[in-house]
Backbone bond lengths (Angstrom), bond angles and torsions (degrees), N, CA, C in turn:
res aa  C-N    CA-C-N  psi(-1)  N-CA   C-N-CA  omega(-1)  CA-C   N-CA-C  phi
1 M - - - 1.488 - - 1.564 105.25 -
2 P 1.420 116.89 134.61 1.408 120.58 -179.39 1.577 114.75 -55.18
3 F 1.345 113.44 -44.47 1.410 117.12 -177.95 1.542 111.44 -61.66
4 K 1.379 114.42 -44.37 1.487 116.22 -176.94 1.577 110.85 -65.90
5 R 1.342 115.96 -38.19 1.448 120.76 177.59 1.568 109.04 -60.79
6 L 1.337 117.26 -44.38 1.446 119.29 -177.61 1.552 110.56 -64.17
7 F 1.352 114.25 -38.26 1.537 118.63 -179.10 1.547 107.24 -64.13
8 I 1.359 118.61 -42.22 1.450 119.65 -178.03 1.575 111.25 -67.00
9 L 1.347 115.14 -37.80 1.518 117.52 176.22 1.434 111.42 -64.75
10 L 1.323 122.19 -37.89 1.436 127.20 177.58 1.468 112.03 -59.70
11 C 1.349 113.32 -46.56 1.507 121.81 179.80 1.535 107.57 -60.48
12 L 1.329 114.41 -48.94 1.539 118.59 -178.97 1.486 112.25 -58.74
13 A 1.370 115.61 -40.90 1.470 118.84 177.36 1.566 112.39 -64.16
14 A 1.312 117.24 -36.83 1.464 118.56 179.84 1.515 108.98 -63.04
15 F 1.388 118.72 -37.55 1.438 118.76 -178.59 1.494 108.91 -79.00
16 S 1.325 121.68 -28.09 1.480 122.79 179.14 1.521 115.32 -73.60
17 F 1.380 116.27 -24.77 1.451 119.43 -177.33 1.548 106.79 -122.11
18 P 1.343 119.78 86.67 1.404 118.56 -175.07 1.570 111.93 -74.06
19 A 1.334 115.54 172.75 1.460 120.00 -178.05 1.549 107.91 -63.34
20 Q 1.291 113.74 156.56 1.513 120.04 -171.00 1.538 107.01 -51.57
21 A 1.318 114.86 129.03 1.403 124.79 177.31 1.557 114.26 -64.14
22 E 1.279 116.93 146.04 1.494 120.50 175.49 1.456 109.70 -60.92
23 G 1.343 117.33 141.79 1.483 121.72 175.01 1.558 110.88 -87.10
24 F 1.288 115.14 176.69 1.452 123.39 -178.11 1.567 108.15 -58.89
25 I 1.296 120.74 -50.94 1.412 121.45 -175.29 1.559 111.34 -62.01
26 T 1.332 117.82 -42.59 1.462 119.55 172.13 1.550 115.01 -53.64
27 R 1.347 110.71 -49.02 1.470 117.20 -178.97 1.538 112.99 -62.40
28 L 1.379 114.73 -35.47 1.483 118.77 178.33 1.498 115.84 -76.10
29 L 1.386 117.68 -38.71 1.449 119.88 -166.18 1.539 111.80 -107.14
30 N 1.329 121.61 -19.20 1.487 122.23 -170.91 1.557 109.28 -73.71
31 K 1.278 116.98 91.03 1.525 124.69 177.30 1.506 106.35 -130.73
32 P 1.369 117.64 77.98 1.426 119.97 -172.80 1.555 113.35 -80.59
33 V 1.310 115.39 77.31 1.450 125.67 176.53 1.561 108.43 -127.75
34 P 1.327 118.75 160.27 1.453 120.42 172.38 1.605 108.10 -54.26
35 G 1.334 115.05 126.89 1.385 122.32 -175.39 1.567 115.28 81.20
36 G 1.361 114.26 5.23 1.476 119.22 179.73 1.509 111.24 -103.61
37 V 1.417 113.15 -156.88 1.400 121.27 -174.55 1.573 108.23 -131.49
38 V 1.289 116.08 144.09 1.461 116.40 176.30 1.641 104.73 -124.32
39 V 1.307 112.93 140.08 1.498 118.22 175.54 1.540 107.07 -115.63
40 V 1.311 113.90 124.44 1.466 119.70 -176.65 1.530 109.81 -121.91
41 A 1.311 116.90 134.28 1.415 120.29 173.21 1.527 114.41 -73.46
42 L 1.290 119.04 138.62 1.462 122.17 -175.01 1.528 110.36 -107.80
43 P 1.330 118.42 158.20 1.499 121.76 176.89 1.497 109.38 -55.70
44 E 1.377 116.02 139.30 1.457 121.18 178.81 1.495 114.35 -68.14
45 Q 1.354 114.57 135.65 1.521 117.33 174.66 1.484 103.99 -162.03
46 A 1.312 117.06 169.07 1.523 124.29 -171.89 1.552 107.75 -68.35
47 D 1.335 113.98 -52.76 1.484 116.67 -176.16 1.444 110.93 -97.80
48 A 1.350 116.18 160.89 1.495 123.47 -177.86 1.530 109.16 -55.60
49 P 1.272 118.56 122.59 1.526 120.41 172.64 1.463 108.24 -73.08
50 A 1.305 116.60 164.09 1.460 126.82 168.43 1.462 116.37 -107.10
51 A 1.311 121.14 142.28 1.431 124.41 -176.99 1.541 107.71 -141.35
52 Q 1.333 110.44 158.00 1.501 117.68 -179.18 1.607 106.89 -138.80
53 Y 1.308 113.90 150.34 1.432 120.90 172.94 1.485 108.11 -135.95
54 R 1.371 117.20 120.25 1.491 118.50 -178.07 1.522 113.23 54.73
55 D 1.395 112.41 41.00 1.417 119.04 176.41 1.463 115.19 70.48
56 Q 1.368 120.85 12.93 1.451 123.66 -178.67 1.578 107.84 -113.64
57 P 1.291 122.61 134.78 1.492 123.70 176.82 1.469 107.55 -65.27
58 L 1.385 114.55 147.03 1.473 123.10 -176.62 1.567 112.10 -109.17
59 L 1.329 112.06 153.61 1.458 120.75 170.77 1.601 107.20 -72.81
60 V 1.264 111.68 125.48 1.459 119.96 -179.02 1.469 111.99 -125.78
61 I 1.326 118.88 124.00 1.467 121.42 -176.95 1.535 111.00 -136.96
62 R 1.301 114.48 165.90 1.522 119.47 176.95 1.573 104.97 -94.78
63 E 1.325 115.93 120.50 1.406 120.96 -177.57 1.474 111.43 -91.70
64 D 1.322 117.35 121.40 1.465 125.11 179.31 1.534 112.55 52.47
65 G 1.293 114.78 24.88 1.430 119.45 179.74 1.540 116.66 68.27
66 E 1.367 113.48 17.58 1.471 117.59 -175.34 1.476 115.16 -123.25
67 R 1.308 123.31 -27.03 1.427 122.57 -177.96 1.515 111.35 -151.08
68 W 1.324 117.10 152.84 1.467 122.17 172.57 1.456 109.61 -82.07
69 I 1.325 116.08 134.54 1.555 119.94 177.12 1.560 104.82 -128.79
70 A 1.340 111.44 146.61 1.469 119.31 172.43 1.570 103.79 -105.56
71 I 1.373 115.59 140.18 1.468 119.84 178.31 1.504 105.63 -120.24
72 A 1.308 116.39 122.94 1.523 121.16 -172.00 1.601 107.45 -126.55
73 G 1.306 114.54 138.26 1.470 121.51 170.16 1.500 110.40 -86.26
74 I 1.353 119.47 134.04 1.427 123.49 178.14 1.449 112.79 -100.62
75 P 1.335 118.55 125.50 1.504 119.06 179.57 1.476 113.11 -60.85
76 L 1.395 113.55 145.99 1.491 121.91 176.30 1.523 110.47 -53.31
77 T 1.404 115.44 -32.05 1.416 120.73 -172.66 1.530 117.34 -78.38
78 V 1.419 114.18 -7.78 1.471 119.88 -179.27 1.556 110.94 -73.42
79 K 1.287 110.24 136.15 1.521 117.81 -178.83 1.528 106.06 -85.13
80 P 1.360 118.09 152.96 1.507 124.12 171.15 1.519 109.04 -52.71
81 G 1.295 118.95 138.51 1.418 123.30 176.01 1.537 108.52 148.35
82 T 1.353 116.66 -160.26 1.473 125.83 -179.84 1.455 111.90 -86.34
83 E 1.332 115.76 133.21 1.468 122.53 173.97 1.534 104.22 -130.06
84 Y 1.376 118.20 167.00 1.408 126.03 -176.70 1.472 112.96 -132.92
85 I 1.338 112.74 141.96 1.491 125.03 167.06 1.511 105.22 -105.40
86 E 1.418 114.73 140.40 1.419 120.74 178.95 1.522 108.09 -113.64
87 T 1.345 116.14 137.33 1.484 122.70 176.58 1.477 109.36 -95.48
88 D 1.386 112.82 165.35 1.449 118.53 177.94 1.482 117.65 -65.51
89 N 1.375 114.69 -15.02 1.464 117.62 173.58 1.489 115.19 -98.95
90 G 1.346 116.68 14.67 1.447 120.61 173.44 1.529 115.53 91.39
91 Q 1.342 116.67 3.23 1.466 114.29 177.59 1.490 113.99 -79.08
92 R 1.271 118.08 147.92 1.480 123.18 173.58 1.507 111.51 -112.06
93 I 1.358 116.79 122.72 1.387 119.60 -175.62 1.509 107.84 -113.59
94 A 1.303 115.48 121.14 1.520 121.04 -174.16 1.500 111.46 -83.85
95 F 1.341 117.17 146.58 1.463 122.23 168.71 1.497 108.53 -142.05
96 K 1.281 113.97 160.01 1.492 118.99 -178.05 1.525 111.08 -102.44
97 V 1.356 118.45 134.96 1.370 121.36 170.87 1.564 109.25 -102.70
98 T 1.312 114.59 130.19 1.495 118.03 -179.50 1.528 107.27 -107.07
99 D 1.405 113.41 162.66 1.424 118.20 -169.50 1.587 111.34 -80.75
100 R 1.304 113.47 154.35 1.435 121.11 175.72 1.522 108.98 -145.99
101 K 1.332 120.56 128.33 1.425 125.02 179.75 1.537 109.60 -91.05
102 Y 1.329 118.28 139.13 1.437 121.50 -179.98 1.520 105.98 -121.83
103 P 1.411 117.05 131.70 1.403 117.97 -175.51 1.540 113.15 -77.37
104 E 1.313 117.91 178.58 1.527 122.05 175.77 1.506 108.96 -96.96
105 Q 1.393 110.00 156.15 1.450 122.07 172.15 1.489 110.95 -132.87
106 H 1.269 116.05 125.89 1.527 120.11 177.02 1.502 109.15 -109.22
107 I 1.350 114.69 129.15 1.454 126.01 -171.46 1.556 108.84 -125.38
108 K 1.374 117.92 131.88 1.376 121.02 172.57 1.530 113.64 -105.15
109 L 1.336 116.01 122.69 1.460 118.97 -174.82 1.536 107.18 -112.95
110 K 1.345 116.55 142.83 1.440 121.36 178.07 1.546 109.28 -79.39
111 N 1.299 117.59 -36.07 1.475 121.38 -179.35 1.592 110.95 -87.64
112 Q 1.307 115.75 103.88 1.428 118.76 179.90 1.497 113.50 -61.92
113 Q 1.272 120.69 -24.32 1.428 124.77 177.59 1.504 113.16 -62.80
114 H 1.381 116.37 -22.42 1.450 121.02 174.93 1.500 110.78 -81.72
115 V 1.384 118.76 -4.81 1.441 123.80 173.84 1.527 111.94 -103.85
116 T 1.316 113.99 -51.92 1.508 122.89 -179.09 1.548 107.55 -125.96
117 P 1.296 119.57 85.89 1.477 117.66 -176.75 1.542 113.82 -71.29
118 N 1.313 115.99 149.92 1.455 119.75 178.39 1.508 111.88 -76.05
119 P 1.375 121.86 169.76 1.471 122.07 -177.45 1.461 115.48 -51.59
120 E 1.413 116.10 -42.01 1.429 116.80 -178.39 1.528 114.50 -68.04
121 H 1.350 118.78 -34.82 1.361 119.18 173.51 1.523 113.25 -73.56
122 L 1.311 118.15 -28.26 1.478 117.39 175.03 1.576 113.86 -63.99
123 K 1.332 112.65 -34.96 1.484 114.07 176.49 1.486 110.63 -64.88
124 R 1.294 119.68 -43.04 1.516 124.91 177.07 1.540 107.71 -59.97
125 I 1.357 117.09 -47.22 1.518 117.97 -177.63 1.477 112.00 -62.47
126 Q 1.341 119.53 -39.43 1.471 122.20 177.83 1.481 109.19 -62.43
127 R 1.344 116.69 -47.97 1.521 117.71 -176.91 1.495 109.55 -60.78
128 E 1.332 117.96 -41.13 1.491 122.11 -177.98 1.578 109.99 -71.84
129 L 1.308 115.69 -34.55 1.479 117.72 177.18 1.560 114.22 -66.18
130 D 1.415 114.42 -35.73 1.426 120.80 176.26 1.523 110.49 -63.43
131 E 1.362 119.93 -37.31 1.410 121.96 -177.51 1.566 109.97 -70.44
132 Q 1.327 112.32 -38.44 1.500 116.22 179.64 1.501 115.40 -71.69
133 I 1.344 111.98 -34.66 1.501 117.48 178.19 1.535 109.19 -65.31
134 T 1.298 118.55 -37.12 1.493 122.01 179.10 1.521 108.39 -67.00
135 A 1.273 120.29 -39.12 1.418 123.47 177.98 1.584 108.60 -65.59
136 Y 1.278 118.29 -45.07 1.511 117.73 -178.07 1.531 110.45 -65.67
137 K 1.296 118.41 -24.66 1.463 122.18 -174.12 1.551 108.17 -79.84
138 R 1.301 120.35 -17.39 1.407 124.29 -175.97 1.559 113.88 -54.94
139 F 1.348 115.48 134.53 1.437 118.52 -179.67 1.561 107.00 -137.42
140 S 1.342 115.44 100.19 1.385 121.94 -177.53 1.493 113.74 -95.56
141 A 1.337 122.53 160.32 1.472 124.40 -174.64 1.533 111.71 -80.55
142 R 1.371 118.57 -14.05 1.449 118.18 -175.09 1.502 113.58 -64.56
143 Q 1.301 117.45 146.60 1.454 124.07 174.99 1.497 111.89 -80.69
144 P 1.308 124.83 129.90 1.485 121.13 175.35 1.567 109.31 -55.43
145 S 1.366 111.97 144.95 1.477 116.09 -177.17 1.546 108.54 -76.39
146 N 1.251 119.30 -27.16 1.504 123.29 -179.65 1.600 108.62 -157.20
147 L 1.248 116.71 151.56 1.548 120.15 178.95 1.517 105.38 -116.65
148 L 1.337 123.73 -15.95 1.377 121.28 166.22 1.506 106.03 -89.10
149 F 1.337 115.75 105.22 1.473 122.34 -172.96 1.465 113.59 -79.66
150 D 1.394 114.07 149.30 1.451 116.98 165.81 1.483 110.66 -79.15
151 R 1.299 120.68 156.99 1.474 124.28 176.02 1.533 102.58 -73.66
152 P 1.365 115.00 135.91 1.453 119.10 -176.84 1.479 114.13 -73.07
153 V 1.335 118.58 -24.52 1.458 123.76 177.51 1.533 110.38 -138.75
154 E 1.279 114.89 155.79 1.538 118.48 171.35 1.528 103.85 -90.08
155 G 1.354 115.89 115.92 1.402 122.25 -173.85 1.473 115.42 -179.64
156 R 1.308 122.57 163.03 1.429 127.32 178.84 1.578 111.50 -77.09
157 L 1.347 120.27 132.67 1.402 120.25 173.59 1.545 109.04 -68.00
158 S 1.307 116.39 117.42 1.502 121.76 -169.06 1.509 111.87 -105.40
159 S 1.344 120.53 -34.60 1.442 122.50 178.01 1.549 108.72 -139.40
160 A 1.325 113.76 127.52 1.448 116.62 -173.96 1.550 110.14 -85.66
161 F 1.278 115.46 166.16 1.483 125.50 178.06 1.585 106.81 -67.03
162 G 1.354 113.63 144.32 1.437 119.24 168.46 1.469 116.04 86.73
163 L 1.320 117.93 -2.24 1.519 120.18 -179.24 1.624 107.00 -60.18
164 R 1.379 108.66 138.79 1.451 116.26 171.21 1.503 104.73 -77.87
165 R 1.358 115.04 119.38 1.491 116.91 -170.55 1.602 109.67 -106.99
166 F 1.317 110.21 136.83 1.480 118.29 175.41 1.598 108.02 -122.83
167 F 1.296 115.68 120.74 1.438 121.64 179.44 1.570 109.00 -106.61
168 N 1.374 112.43 118.98 1.486 116.59 -171.43 1.482 113.98 48.64
169 G 1.272 117.09 38.77 1.473 124.05 178.49 1.503 117.55 82.67
170 E 1.354 119.05 -2.04 1.362 125.52 175.41 1.440 117.78 -99.65
171 E 1.397 124.05 123.03 1.407 124.41 -174.92 1.562 110.91 -71.84
172 R 1.301 117.43 138.63 1.436 124.06 178.44 1.538 107.08 -129.75
173 N 1.290 114.63 -167.42 1.541 120.17 -178.27 1.522 112.03 -63.90
174 P 1.312 118.28 144.00 1.445 119.48 178.20 1.530 112.70 -57.31
175 H 1.347 117.48 157.50 1.432 119.99 179.06 1.512 111.56 -67.97
176 S 1.357 115.13 120.34 1.478 120.53 -171.82 1.432 115.28 -91.20
177 G 1.322 121.30 5.43 1.434 121.36 -174.91 1.549 111.42 -148.50
178 L 1.297 114.09 -159.84 1.488 122.21 179.83 1.480 106.59 -122.92
179 D 1.350 118.76 132.70 1.463 119.19 177.27 1.473 112.61 -105.48
180 F 1.346 116.59 137.80 1.490 122.29 173.86 1.530 107.34 -114.99
181 A 1.332 116.04 126.04 1.431 122.17 178.28 1.567 105.64 -82.47
182 A 1.327 115.58 121.57 1.521 122.02 177.73 1.470 108.73 -156.70
183 P 1.354 115.46 156.71 1.438 121.48 -175.66 1.514 113.07 -63.82
184 T 1.317 119.44 150.93 1.451 119.67 170.24 1.559 113.55 -54.48
185 G 1.327 114.86 133.72 1.495 117.42 -178.22 1.545 112.94 97.24
186 T 1.300 118.72 -13.16 1.439 120.95 176.57 1.519 112.47 -55.57
187 S 1.288 118.21 131.15 1.492 118.34 -179.94 1.528 113.33 -65.85
188 I 1.392 111.39 138.95 1.468 118.55 174.17 1.529 106.87 -106.25
189 K 1.330 117.33 130.63 1.453 120.53 179.81 1.502 114.03 -120.18
190 A 1.332 116.20 148.37 1.456 119.75 -178.66 1.493 109.40 -66.02
191 P 1.359 118.13 127.39 1.492 121.64 177.92 1.509 114.22 -70.40
192 A 1.333 113.40 -21.00 1.505 119.80 173.95 1.484 107.64 -154.13
193 A 1.302 119.57 162.69 1.437 124.25 -179.47 1.534 109.26 -61.91
194 G 1.367 115.39 152.10 1.455 117.92 175.09 1.490 111.73 178.31
195 Q 1.283 113.59 -168.51 1.499 120.30 -175.24 1.560 103.87 -123.21
196 V 1.376 112.39 136.24 1.446 118.23 176.19 1.563 107.75 -73.91
197 I 1.328 117.81 124.69 1.528 118.87 -177.65 1.488 113.11 -115.13
198 L 1.310 117.66 -11.63 1.461 117.87 -178.85 1.571 107.18 -163.30
199 T 1.403 111.29 137.79 1.494 116.25 168.58 1.510 106.25 -137.08
200 G 1.371 115.38 157.22 1.469 114.50 178.02 1.541 105.10 -176.72
201 D 1.348 111.90 171.62 1.466 120.29 176.46 1.563 106.29 -121.48
202 Y 1.342 114.66 96.12 1.427 121.34 -168.08 1.494 117.40 -99.06
203 F 1.320 118.62 155.63 1.427 123.35 -177.96 1.560 113.05 -52.45
204 F 1.299 116.13 -54.31 1.473 123.30 -177.74 1.550 108.65 -82.83
205 N 1.328 115.96 -53.86 1.409 123.83 -167.31 1.565 115.07 -79.82
206 G 1.318 113.48 -14.43 1.487 113.87 -174.04 1.519 111.76 65.04
207 K 1.260 117.17 -155.54 1.518 124.62 179.01 1.572 106.91 -66.23
208 T 1.382 111.15 124.22 1.522 118.59 -166.03 1.551 109.76 -136.55
209 V 1.354 113.70 141.99 1.407 121.20 174.68 1.538 111.61 -129.62
210 F 1.376 117.28 129.81 1.443 122.12 174.86 1.560 108.25 -105.46
211 V 1.294 116.50 134.89 1.461 119.76 176.46 1.527 106.99 -126.07
212 D 1.347 115.61 131.69 1.497 123.07 179.18 1.575 106.31 -94.19
213 H 1.326 115.22 116.27 1.555 115.87 176.79 1.492 110.19 -94.91
214 G 1.353 121.26 -6.74 1.443 124.12 175.69 1.493 115.30 118.39
215 Q 1.330 116.95 146.22 1.456 127.11 178.51 1.534 112.41 45.95
216 G 1.329 117.30 48.48 1.461 120.27 171.64 1.508 114.46 89.72
217 L 1.332 115.85 -0.37 1.546 119.35 -176.35 1.507 104.53 -98.69
218 I 1.386 113.54 112.87 1.464 122.23 -175.23 1.516 109.66 -125.31
219 S 1.341 114.61 137.26 1.498 121.52 168.31 1.521 108.68 -105.21
220 M 1.357 113.17 139.55 1.463 120.43 174.84 1.592 108.37 -124.84
221 F 1.261 116.21 129.15 1.518 120.89 -179.32 1.553 105.84 -119.56
222 C 1.319 115.49 127.32 1.482 115.41 177.32 1.502 111.92 -139.52
223 H 1.457 114.35 179.05 1.414 128.07 -166.54 1.517 114.86 63.87
224 L 1.349 113.92 26.97 1.483 117.56 -177.31 1.499 112.21 -70.23
225 S 1.356 115.51 155.04 1.444 119.16 173.80 1.564 108.62 -92.39
226 A 1.325 115.02 -23.25 1.470 118.57 179.22 1.544 106.74 -146.44
227 I 1.334 118.02 143.91 1.463 126.64 168.35 1.558 107.74 -111.31
228 D 1.405 112.11 122.15 1.451 115.93 -169.98 1.544 107.66 -115.20
229 V 1.259 119.60 19.02 1.474 125.45 176.99 1.524 109.52 -129.70
230 K 1.302 121.36 167.73 1.403 127.06 173.08 1.498 112.45 -128.00
231 V 1.362 116.54 160.24 1.436 116.83 173.35 1.533 116.14 -56.19
232 G 1.333 117.02 134.37 1.428 119.65 -179.31 1.561 110.48 103.79
233 D 1.335 117.15 -26.04 1.485 118.81 -178.96 1.469 112.29 -58.25
234 E 1.349 118.98 138.01 1.452 123.03 166.47 1.512 107.24 -93.34
235 V 1.320 117.41 128.23 1.425 124.61 179.10 1.500 111.16 -115.24
236 A 1.304 117.64 137.68 1.482 124.50 -179.75 1.556 107.24 -87.38
237 R 1.316 113.77 157.99 1.461 120.57 175.54 1.540 109.07 -56.07
238 G 1.332 115.99 124.08 1.494 118.77 -176.39 1.463 118.37 88.15
239 E 1.321 114.32 -1.80 1.508 120.43 178.88 1.564 109.83 -75.67
240 H 1.307 114.40 141.86 1.439 126.08 177.68 1.584 111.03 -61.03
241 V 1.328 122.36 127.30 1.477 120.33 174.10 1.536 111.25 -121.53
242 G 1.298 122.36 -20.76 1.443 121.90 178.29 1.551 110.76 -176.56
243 K 1.377 115.93 -166.47 1.385 119.88 -177.52 1.541 111.29 -130.71
244 V 1.377 117.12 143.91 1.437 121.83 -179.21 1.514 109.48 -59.63
245 G 1.336 118.47 144.16 1.422 124.47 175.16 1.526 113.76 -153.28
246 A 1.332 114.37 -157.02 1.528 118.44 -177.14 1.540 105.96 -140.44
247 T 1.320 120.07 35.73 1.447 119.90 -176.67 1.531 108.84 -83.84
248 G 1.402 115.53 159.05 1.472 117.99 -179.59 1.567 110.26 79.57
249 R 1.354 112.66 -150.55 1.453 117.33 177.10 1.464 112.23 -84.08
250 A 1.327 118.28 87.11 1.473 122.03 -176.32 1.553 106.05 -141.54
251 T 1.386 114.23 144.46 1.448 116.78 176.02 1.516 113.81 -98.06
252 G 1.335 115.48 -1.05 1.483 119.96 179.84 1.517 108.90 178.70
253 P 1.313 117.43 166.44 1.499 122.43 -178.99 1.496 112.64 -55.95
254 H 1.269 120.30 123.69 1.495 124.02 173.18 1.577 107.37 -168.18
255 L 1.269 113.63 163.22 1.452 118.16 171.98 1.560 110.66 -105.14
256 H 1.304 116.55 127.54 1.445 120.01 170.43 1.473 108.26 -101.23
257 W 1.338 117.76 120.04 1.457 124.63 -178.75 1.477 111.14 -111.91
258 N 1.310 120.31 120.83 1.420 124.38 170.47 1.532 109.98 -99.83
259 V 1.377 115.37 143.62 1.461 120.19 162.41 1.469 109.25 -118.78
260 S 1.369 116.13 127.95 1.415 121.53 178.55 1.513 111.68 -117.17
261 L 1.340 116.60 132.51 1.492 121.34 -178.01 1.524 106.55 -131.84
262 N 1.324 119.70 128.81 1.420 128.32 -174.20 1.581 109.00 46.76
263 N 1.405 116.26 49.83 1.403 123.02 -179.03 1.524 115.86 55.09
264 T 1.303 115.81 33.73 1.449 124.49 179.21 1.497 109.22 -133.79
265 R 1.319 112.54 123.76 1.510 118.00 179.13 1.548 110.20 -75.11
266 V 1.300 115.11 121.63 1.471 124.45 -175.99 1.520 111.31 -117.52
267 D 1.299 116.65 167.95 1.400 126.58 179.37 1.571 113.04 -66.68
268 P 1.317 120.74 103.79 1.443 121.45 178.91 1.550 115.38 -54.75
269 S 1.350 115.40 -28.52 1.471 118.39 -177.62 1.514 112.78 -59.02
270 I 1.397 114.82 -24.92 1.508 115.90 -179.90 1.463 112.78 -65.92
271 F 1.405 119.01 -28.82 1.460 124.52 -173.72 1.493 109.81 -88.79
272 I 1.327 120.03 -9.27 1.447 118.68 176.61 1.568 110.45 -113.82
273 G 1.333 115.76 12.56 1.431 119.22 176.50 1.505 113.60 73.60
274 A 1.346 119.18 22.64 1.473 121.23 -178.92 1.501 114.32 -118.81
275 F 1.362 116.31 23.90 1.489 121.11 179.37 1.541 109.16 -68.42
276 M 1.363 111.81 133.74 1.468 118.14 173.88 1.524 108.66 -117.95
277 P 1.307 120.89 118.82 1.458 121.98 -179.59 1.509 116.37 -56.55
């Protein structure tokens, strides 16, 4: 029967031409866990759409020249379940957050002020925190030069993102970045091109550099022994920005590297292809 044959052919065609395959960026970055990253396909249109997640603007790019995608950082505090990205035309796109367990880390510090600061230090800490929060909130129009990042230093990964941290037995905020063990003076390089938007010598972070890679994607490097850039500098991918040290709240020389996306600190290992579920 002609109708039956047509139905069979249509079914075969559906199996022969699957839905649009995931692109490289989606395969690299889509890790929808607390502290991870989600990649969501957006409705097709000529110009780049805009999207938000939890009232923060999102990085939007054209993937493989075929579709618009939004890339969102998921806060560590988000519980497993359904979350939503909103587009500029009012659409809500659902995605699922799956669970991820983070281990504990116990650290002994000689300086008790780095565990329980006095009132004078608390004022300094708050002032420095306000500066850094402003930097993390920055959302520039530039497109990131690359999303598969280079490692900022040559060194062993020593402390993972998301660790529940206990300093001298007292629980504090989870580890918000990735640590690389490296000797003092080791060169730190920009994992992607960007602009230096903040530098400082902070109570907890020590000598610190913030680099804006574009559209809410920010790198922060801290505990440096030397800062070799200044605010406003444009740095190329792989360009030297400073040297590894042990300034601030550190027990030895290492680089602490934060990656922030839509004002959310996320696991940097995702961007260097080293994520472990």
